[in-house]
C-alpha positions as CSV (number, residue, x, y, z in Angstrom):
1,X,37.4,117.0,-113.3
2,X,37.8,118.2,-116.9
3,X,34.4,118.6,-118.6
4,X,33.3,119.4,-122.0
5,X,32.3,122.9,-123.0
6,X,29.0,123.9,-121.9
7,X,29.8,126.6,-122.7
8,X,43.6,143.6,-113.3
9,X,43.4,146.7,-115.4
10,X,47.0,146.2,-116.6
11,X,47.8,146.6,-120.3
12,X,46.5,143.7,-122.5
13,X,49.9,143.2,-124.0
14,X,51.5,142.4,-120.6
15,X,51.5,138.7,-119.8
16,X,52.8,136.9,-116.8
17,X,55.3,134.1,-117.4
18,X,54.3,130.6,-118.0
19,X,55.8,129.5,-114.7
20,X,53.6,132.1,-112.9
21,X,50.5,131.1,-114.8
22,X,51.0,127.5,-113.6
23,X,51.5,128.5,-110.0
24,X,49.5,126.0,-108.0
25,X,48.4,128.8,-105.6
26,X,46.3,130.2,-108.4
27,X,44.4,126.9,-108.6
28,X,43.9,127.0,-104.8
29,X,42.5,130.6,-105.1
30,X,40.0,129.7,-107.8
31,X,38.9,126.5,-106.1
32,X,38.4,128.3,-102.8
33,X,36.3,130.9,-104.6
34,X,34.1,128.2,-106.0
35,X,33.9,126.2,-102.8
36,X,33.1,129.2,-100.6
37,X,30.2,130.3,-102.9
38,X,28.8,126.8,-103.1
39,X,28.9,126.6,-99.3
40,X,27.1,129.9,-99.0
41,X,24.4,128.7,-101.4
42,X,23.9,125.5,-99.5
43,X,23.8,127.2,-96.1
44,X,21.9,130.4,-96.9
45,X,20.8,130.3,-100.5
46,X,17.9,127.8,-100.3
47,X,14.2,128.6,-100.4
48,X,13.6,129.8,-96.8
49,X,10.6,131.8,-97.8
50,X,6.8,131.5,-97.9
51,X,4.6,128.9,-96.3
52,X,6.6,126.0,-97.7
53,X,10.4,125.9,-97.5
54,X,12.3,123.8,-100.0
55,X,15.9,122.9,-100.9
56,X,15.6,124.8,-104.2
57,X,18.4,127.4,-104.7
58,X,17.4,131.0,-105.0
59,X,18.2,132.9,-108.3
60,X,18.9,136.3,-106.8
61,X,20.6,136.8,-103.4
62,X,21.8,140.0,-101.6
63,X,25.5,139.3,-100.8
64,X,25.3,141.8,-97.9
65,X,22.7,139.9,-96.0
66,X,22.5,136.4,-97.5
67,X,18.7,136.9,-98.1
68,X,16.8,136.6,-101.4
69,X,14.6,139.8,-101.6
70,X,11.1,139.4,-103.0
71,X,11.5,142.8,-104.7
72,X,15.2,143.5,-105.5
73,X,16.5,146.9,-106.6
74,X,15.9,147.3,-110.3
75,X,19.4,148.6,-111.2
76,X,20.2,147.1,-114.6
77,X,17.2,144.9,-114.7
78,X,15.2,146.8,-117.3
79,X,18.0,147.0,-119.8
80,X,19.7,143.6,-119.3
81,X,16.5,141.7,-119.4
82,X,15.3,143.5,-122.5
83,X,12.5,145.3,-120.6
84,X,11.4,142.2,-118.8
85,X,12.9,142.3,-115.3
86,X,11.0,139.2,-114.3
87,X,13.7,137.3,-116.1
88,X,15.8,137.8,-113.1
89,X,13.5,135.4,-111.2
90,X,13.0,137.8,-108.3
91,X,12.1,135.9,-105.1
92,X,12.3,132.6,-106.9
93,X,14.2,129.7,-108.4
94,X,14.8,128.7,-112.0
95,X,16.3,125.3,-112.7
96,X,17.1,126.2,-116.3
97,X,19.2,129.3,-115.4
98,X,20.9,127.0,-112.8
99,X,22.0,124.3,-115.3
100,X,25.6,125.5,-115.1
101,X,25.3,125.5,-111.3
102,X,24.0,121.9,-111.3
103,X,27.1,121.0,-113.3
104,X,29.6,122.7,-111.0
105,X,28.0,121.3,-107.8
106,X,28.5,117.8,-109.2
107,X,32.1,118.5,-110.4
108,X,33.1,120.2,-107.2
109,X,31.7,117.3,-105.1
110,X,33.6,114.8,-107.2
111,X,36.8,116.8,-106.9
112,X,36.6,117.1,-103.1
113,X,35.0,113.8,-102.3
114,X,32.3,115.6,-100.4
115,X,28.9,114.3,-101.3
116,X,27.0,117.2,-99.9
117,X,27.4,119.2,-103.1
118,X,25.9,116.6,-105.4
119,X,23.2,116.1,-102.7
120,X,22.3,119.7,-102.8
121,X,22.0,119.6,-106.5
122,X,19.9,116.4,-106.4
123,X,17.6,117.8,-103.7
124,X,17.1,121.0,-105.7
125,X,16.2,119.1,-108.9
126,X,13.8,116.7,-107.2
127,X,12.0,119.5,-105.4
128,X,11.8,121.7,-108.5
129,X,10.4,118.9,-110.7
130,X,7.9,118.0,-108.0
131,X,6.6,121.6,-107.5
132,X,7.2,123.5,-110.7
133,X,5.3,121.9,-113.6
134,X,2.9,123.6,-116.0
135,X,-0.6,122.2,-116.6
136,X,0.7,120.6,-119.8
137,X,3.4,118.8,-117.8
138,X,6.4,120.9,-118.9
139,X,8.8,122.2,-116.4
140,X,8.3,125.8,-115.2
141,X,11.8,126.9,-116.3
142,X,13.4,128.9,-119.0
143,X,13.7,132.6,-119.7
144,X,10.0,133.3,-118.8
145,X,9.1,131.0,-116.0
146,X,10.3,130.4,-112.4
147,X,9.1,129.0,-109.1
148,X,8.2,131.9,-106.7
149,X,9.5,130.9,-103.3
150,X,7.3,133.5,-101.5
151,X,4.0,132.3,-103.0
152,X,5.0,128.7,-103.6
153,X,3.5,128.9,-107.1
154,X,4.8,129.2,-110.6
155,X,5.5,132.8,-111.6
156,X,6.6,134.4,-114.9
157,X,8.0,137.6,-116.4
158,X,4.5,138.8,-117.4
159,X,4.9,137.5,-120.9
160,X,2.2,134.9,-121.1
161,X,3.7,132.0,-119.1
162,X,5.5,130.2,-121.9
163,X,8.0,127.3,-121.4
164,X,11.3,128.0,-123.2
165,X,14.7,126.4,-123.2
166,X,17.7,128.0,-124.9
167,X,21.5,128.7,-124.8
168,X,22.5,126.3,-122.1
169,X,23.5,122.7,-122.7
170,X,21.0,121.0,-120.3
171,X,22.3,118.6,-117.6
172,X,19.9,116.0,-118.9
173,X,22.0,113.0,-117.6
174,X,21.7,114.3,-114.0
175,X,18.0,115.0,-114.3
176,X,17.5,111.6,-115.8
177,X,19.3,109.8,-113.0
178,X,16.9,111.4,-110.5
179,X,13.6,111.6,-112.3
180,X,13.7,109.6,-115.6
181,X,9.9,109.5,-116.1
182,X,9.5,113.2,-115.5
183,X,12.4,114.0,-117.9
184,X,10.8,111.7,-120.5
185,X,7.5,113.5,-120.2
186,X,9.3,116.9,-120.4
187,X,11.0,115.9,-123.7
188,X,7.9,114.3,-125.1
189,X,6.1,117.6,-124.2
190,X,8.8,119.6,-126.0
191,X,8.1,117.6,-129.2
192,X,4.3,118.1,-128.7
193,X,4.2,121.8,-127.9
194,X,7.4,123.3,-129.4
195,X,7.5,121.6,-132.8
196,X,4.8,123.2,-134.8
197,X,5.3,121.2,-138.0
198,X,6.2,117.6,-137.2
199,X,7.1,116.9,-140.9
200,X,9.5,119.7,-141.5
201,X,10.8,120.3,-137.9
202,X,9.6,123.9,-137.9
203,X,9.8,124.9,-134.2
204,X,8.8,127.7,-131.9
205,X,10.7,129.0,-128.9
206,X,7.4,129.0,-127.0
207,X,5.1,126.0,-126.2
208,X,1.9,127.1,-127.8
209,X,1.9,124.5,-130.5
210,X,1.8,127.1,-133.2
211,X,4.4,128.5,-135.6
212,X,6.4,131.3,-134.0
213,X,9.9,132.5,-133.4
214,X,12.2,129.7,-134.5
215,X,15.3,131.1,-133.0
216,X,18.6,129.3,-133.6
217,X,19.5,129.1,-129.9
218,X,16.2,127.5,-128.9
219,X,16.2,125.1,-131.9
220,X,19.6,123.8,-130.8
221,X,18.3,123.1,-127.3
222,X,15.3,121.2,-128.7
223,X,17.5,119.0,-130.9
224,X,19.7,118.3,-128.0
225,X,16.7,117.2,-125.9
226,X,15.5,114.8,-128.6
227,X,19.0,113.4,-129.1
228,X,19.4,112.8,-125.4
229,X,16.1,110.9,-125.2
230,X,17.2,108.7,-128.1
231,X,20.5,107.9,-126.2
232,X,18.5,106.7,-123.2
233,X,15.6,104.9,-125.0
234,X,17.3,103.6,-128.1
235,X,14.2,104.6,-130.0
236,X,15.0,105.7,-133.5
237,X,12.2,108.2,-133.7
238,X,13.9,110.5,-131.3
239,X,17.1,110.6,-133.4
240,X,15.0,111.3,-136.4
241,X,13.2,114.1,-134.6
242,X,16.5,115.6,-133.5
243,X,17.6,115.6,-137.1
244,X,14.3,117.1,-138.3
245,X,14.7,120.1,-136.0
246,X,18.4,120.5,-137.0
247,X,17.3,120.3,-140.6
248,X,15.0,123.3,-140.2
249,X,17.8,125.9,-140.1
250,X,20.0,123.8,-142.4
251,X,17.2,123.7,-145.1
252,X,17.0,127.5,-145.0
253,X,20.7,128.2,-145.4
254,X,22.2,129.8,-148.5
255,X,23.7,126.7,-150.2
256,X,26.6,128.8,-151.5
257,X,27.7,130.1,-148.1
258,X,26.1,127.7,-145.6
259,X,24.7,130.7,-143.7
260,X,21.1,130.3,-142.4
261,X,18.9,133.0,-141.0
262,X,18.6,133.1,-137.3
263,X,14.8,132.7,-137.4
264,X,13.4,131.7,-140.8
265,X,9.7,132.1,-139.8
266,X,9.6,135.7,-138.6
267,X,8.5,137.2,-141.9
268,X,9.7,140.7,-142.6
269,X,11.9,140.9,-139.5
270,X,15.7,141.2,-139.8
271,X,16.3,137.9,-138.1
272,X,14.6,136.1,-141.0
273,X,17.2,137.4,-143.4
274,X,20.4,137.7,-141.3
275,X,22.7,135.3,-139.6
276,X,24.2,136.1,-136.2
277,X,26.6,134.5,-133.7
278,X,23.7,132.5,-132.3
279,X,24.2,130.1,-135.2
280,X,28.0,129.3,-134.9
281,X,27.6,129.7,-131.1
282,X,24.9,128.1,-129.0
283,X,23.1,126.4,-131.9
284,X,26.2,124.7,-133.3
285,X,27.3,123.8,-129.8
286,X,24.1,121.9,-129.2
287,X,24.5,120.1,-132.5
288,X,28.0,119.1,-131.5
289,X,26.6,117.8,-128.3
290,X,24.0,115.8,-130.2
291,X,26.9,113.9,-132.0
292,X,28.7,113.5,-128.8
293,X,25.8,111.7,-127.1
294,X,24.5,109.7,-130.1
295,X,27.6,109.0,-132.1
296,X,25.9,110.2,-135.2
297,X,28.1,112.6,-137.2
298,X,25.1,114.2,-139.0
299,X,24.8,116.9,-136.4
300,X,28.5,117.6,-136.2
301,X,28.8,118.0,-139.9
302,X,26.1,120.7,-139.9
303,X,27.6,122.4,-136.9
304,X,31.1,122.5,-138.5
305,X,29.7,123.9,-141.7
306,X,28.2,126.8,-139.8
307,X,31.3,127.4,-137.8
308,X,33.5,127.4,-140.9
309,X,31.1,129.6,-142.8
310,X,31.3,132.2,-139.9
311,X,35.1,132.0,-139.9
312,X,35.2,132.6,-143.7
313,X,32.7,135.4,-144.0
314,X,32.6,137.2,-140.7
315,X,36.4,137.6,-140.1
316,X,37.9,141.0,-140.8
317,X,41.7,140.3,-140.9
318,X,42.9,144.0,-140.9
319,X,40.7,144.8,-137.9
320,X,41.4,141.5,-136.2
321,X,37.7,141.2,-135.4
322,X,34.5,139.3,-136.3
323,X,31.4,141.0,-137.5
324,X,28.2,140.6,-135.5
325,X,25.8,139.9,-138.4
326,X,26.0,138.6,-141.9
327,X,23.7,138.7,-144.9
328,X,23.1,135.1,-146.2
329,X,25.3,135.8,-149.1
330,X,28.2,136.4,-146.7
331,X,28.3,140.2,-146.8
332,X,28.8,141.7,-143.3
333,X,26.3,144.2,-141.9
334,X,28.1,147.5,-141.3
335,X,27.8,149.5,-138.1
336,X,24.5,151.4,-138.0
337,X,22.8,153.6,-135.6
338,X,20.4,151.7,-133.2
339,X,17.0,151.3,-134.7
340,X,13.6,151.7,-133.0
341,X,11.2,149.1,-131.7
342,X,12.4,145.6,-132.3
343,X,15.1,146.9,-134.5
344,X,16.9,148.2,-131.4
345,X,18.1,144.6,-130.7
346,X,19.7,144.1,-134.2
347,X,23.5,143.8,-134.0
348,X,25.6,145.7,-136.5
349,X,29.2,146.3,-137.0
350,X,31.8,144.2,-135.1
351,X,30.6,141.6,-132.6
352,X,30.1,143.1,-129.1
353,X,32.5,140.9,-127.2
354,X,30.8,141.5,-123.7
355,X,27.1,141.6,-124.5
356,X,24.9,143.5,-122.1
357,X,21.5,141.9,-122.7
358,X,20.6,138.3,-121.7
359,X,18.8,136.9,-124.8
360,X,19.4,139.0,-127.9
361,X,21.4,138.0,-130.9
362,X,25.0,138.6,-129.6
363,X,26.9,135.4,-128.6
364,X,30.5,136.0,-129.7
365,X,32.0,134.3,-126.7
366,X,29.7,131.4,-127.2
367,X,30.8,131.2,-130.9
368,X,34.4,131.2,-129.7
369,X,33.7,128.4,-127.3
370,X,32.0,126.4,-130.0
371,X,34.9,126.9,-132.4
372,X,37.4,125.3,-130.0
373,X,34.8,122.6,-129.0
374,X,34.5,121.7,-132.7
375,X,38.3,121.4,-132.9
376,X,38.3,119.1,-129.9
377,X,35.8,116.8,-131.7
378,X,37.6,116.8,-135.1
379,X,41.3,118.0,-134.8
380,X,40.6,120.1,-137.9
381,X,43.4,122.7,-138.2
382,X,41.1,125.2,-139.8
383,X,39.0,125.2,-136.6
384,X,42.1,125.7,-134.4
385,X,43.1,128.6,-136.7
386,X,39.6,130.0,-136.2
387,X,39.8,129.7,-132.5
388,X,43.1,131.6,-132.6
389,X,41.2,134.3,-134.5
390,X,38.6,134.4,-131.8
391,X,41.4,134.8,-129.3
392,X,42.7,137.8,-131.2
393,X,39.2,139.3,-131.3
394,X,38.7,138.9,-127.5
395,X,42.1,140.2,-126.6
396,X,41.4,143.3,-128.7
397,X,38.4,144.0,-126.4
398,X,40.2,143.6,-123.0
399,X,39.8,144.5,-120.3
400,X,36.2,143.2,-120.0
401,X,33.5,145.9,-119.8
402,X,29.8,146.5,-120.3
403,X,29.0,145.9,-124.0
404,X,29.0,149.0,-126.2
405,X,25.5,148.8,-127.5
406,X,23.8,149.4,-124.1
407,X,26.6,150.8,-122.0
408,X,25.2,154.3,-121.5
409,X,21.8,152.9,-120.4
410,X,23.4,150.5,-117.9
411,X,25.7,153.2,-116.5
412,X,22.8,155.5,-116.1
413,X,20.6,152.9,-114.4
414,X,23.5,151.4,-112.3
415,X,26.2,154.1,-111.7
416,X,28.4,151.7,-109.7
417,X,28.9,149.7,-112.9
418,X,30.8,152.6,-114.4
419,X,32.7,153.2,-111.2
420,X,33.8,149.6,-110.7
421,X,34.1,148.5,-114.3
422,X,34.2,145.0,-115.5
423,X,31.7,142.6,-117.3
424,X,29.0,140.3,-116.2
425,X,29.8,137.0,-114.6
426,X,28.7,135.1,-117.7
427,X,31.2,137.1,-119.9
428,X,34.1,136.3,-117.6
429,X,33.1,132.7,-117.4
430,X,32.7,132.1,-121.1
431,X,36.0,133.9,-121.9
432,X,37.8,131.9,-119.2
433,X,36.4,128.6,-120.5
434,X,37.4,129.5,-124.1
435,X,41.0,130.3,-123.2
436,X,41.3,127.3,-120.9
437,X,40.1,125.0,-123.7
438,X,42.3,126.8,-126.2
439,X,45.3,126.3,-124.0
440,X,44.6,122.6,-123.7
441,X,44.8,122.4,-127.5
442,X,47.7,124.8,-128.1
443,X,49.8,124.5,-124.9
444,X,50.5,128.2,-125.6
445,X,51.3,129.9,-122.2
446,X,49.7,133.1,-123.5
447,X,46.4,131.4,-123.7
448,X,46.7,130.1,-120.1
449,X,47.9,133.6,-119.0
450,X,44.8,135.2,-120.6
451,X,42.5,132.8,-118.8
452,X,44.3,133.5,-115.5
453,X,44.2,137.3,-116.0
454,X,40.4,137.1,-116.7
455,X,39.9,134.8,-113.7
456,X,41.9,137.1,-111.4
457,X,39.9,140.1,-112.4
458,X,36.6,138.2,-112.0
459,X,37.5,137.1,-108.5
460,X,38.7,140.6,-107.5
461,X,35.6,142.3,-108.8
462,X,32.9,139.8,-108.2
463,X,33.7,137.8,-105.0
464,X,32.2,139.5,-102.0
465,X,31.3,138.0,-98.6
466,X,31.9,134.6,-100.0
467,X,29.4,135.1,-102.8
468,X,30.0,135.6,-106.5
469,X,28.1,138.6,-107.8
470,X,26.5,139.0,-111.2
471,X,28.3,142.3,-111.8
472,X,30.7,144.4,-109.7
473,X,28.2,147.3,-109.8
474,X,25.4,145.6,-107.9
475,X,25.1,143.7,-104.6
476,X,23.5,140.6,-105.9
477,X,24.4,137.0,-106.7
478,X,22.2,136.5,-109.8
479,X,21.9,133.2,-111.7
480,X,20.6,135.0,-114.8
481,X,23.9,136.9,-114.9
482,X,25.8,133.7,-115.4
483,X,27.3,133.2,-111.9
484,X,27.1,129.4,-112.5
485,X,29.0,129.7,-115.7
486,X,31.8,131.6,-114.0
487,X,32.0,129.0,-111.2
488,X,32.3,126.3,-113.8
489,X,35.1,128.3,-115.5
490,X,37.1,128.9,-112.4
491,X,36.9,125.2,-111.6
492,X,38.1,124.2,-115.1
493,X,40.9,126.7,-115.0
494,X,42.1,125.4,-111.7
495,X,42.2,121.9,-113.1
496,X,44.2,123.1,-116.1
497,X,46.7,124.7,-113.8
498,X,46.9,121.9,-111.3
499,X,44.8,118.8,-111.9
500,X,43.5,117.1,-108.9
501,X,43.2,113.3,-108.3
502,X,39.7,112.2,-107.7
503,X,39.3,110.9,-104.2
504,X,39.0,107.1,-104.0
């Protein structure tokens, strides 16, 4: 059941023994948490609302009742969503946010030999593709769009109805198995509507066909889509298109440092002149995936150049931490007071290990995951050393908590978060995945122990009434909080502790 990366309050320095870490009962506990939550989703979490009921899985569910409220309590929604609470998909379903969930449904079904889990994923995918398409043919998914189960129509976060894909490694193979023509049209539409300059690969996070925000984490997702279509069709043009999009950031790098700006086209904004963990994190992970599915090392070479550049320039050895932002000449951006307007989202100082917001420029855990993913592809000892540095950085910020940049605002909006402590499900999941993969490479019991400690805390804090909550301070299962990522992580960790034989 091992898959590629996607992606207690005791003292940190106290570790359980290797024998305890490998206790098979821990694997049972984690698998049971996953299985129970998936059962809840299949039995109570589908679209039971509005005139038309479907097998789509709801994005936000009240764990006290098992219902998906049309208007959930706001709680942290204004801050975490960067002032766009519609990104929580209230009363609706978002297949993009559920890409990790689609993965775990298939993996759990394979592990148990129970076909109902893969069937639930398949039924969700087919229904979503049938009912949630924009007029231009693109899927109504991403950080702005979702299917409203109450109105049976496409809904959005009140930001102009744009299609957008970013951060996740899409489960393109599963979608292709079910709806190859629709997936082909989706990826062709991505080329048409997201790549503003077909000659240079200049792209836009939104599908308006014009130059716009060419963020690193969306550019990686576009390249991955084109590489996937090449792997299925054999058509050279899709490989070339994937390379052209990858080249956009590569061509804007500082050639002395290999650091590119996060968004080269945004003019005077700080993201046009600074590099963030979005580059060695989700962007580089997508490029590594491009090589994995095409066999072409071109993408991997660029990704590794980014990862190594970050390891070289962002690491502060005395502090044992990575910085959050670098100038393109490699100079770290020192801690500054929060700016106003859009500058409020600019990371400064050391990387915020447990980011609060969904889509800003902080992806340190994703960068850690990508570093060990790159080592798995290359066996380069520099990358393993870098992954150990990321482990040191993360351990320095244990136990998990709300990220420091927006902590006061979250605690004011959601007081139970301060009382209960802990991080979001995505943070736990990414950190568990990182330490699980690190352990597979190092066989160091401390790495497995750290993954187990994180998993135990996540289960203790987030499992309620059989559901997995987005944060301990609220009563909701929320896909946008990374619940699917945490389920994936618990399943991978269980497999690292006690592998299971696939049923015949």
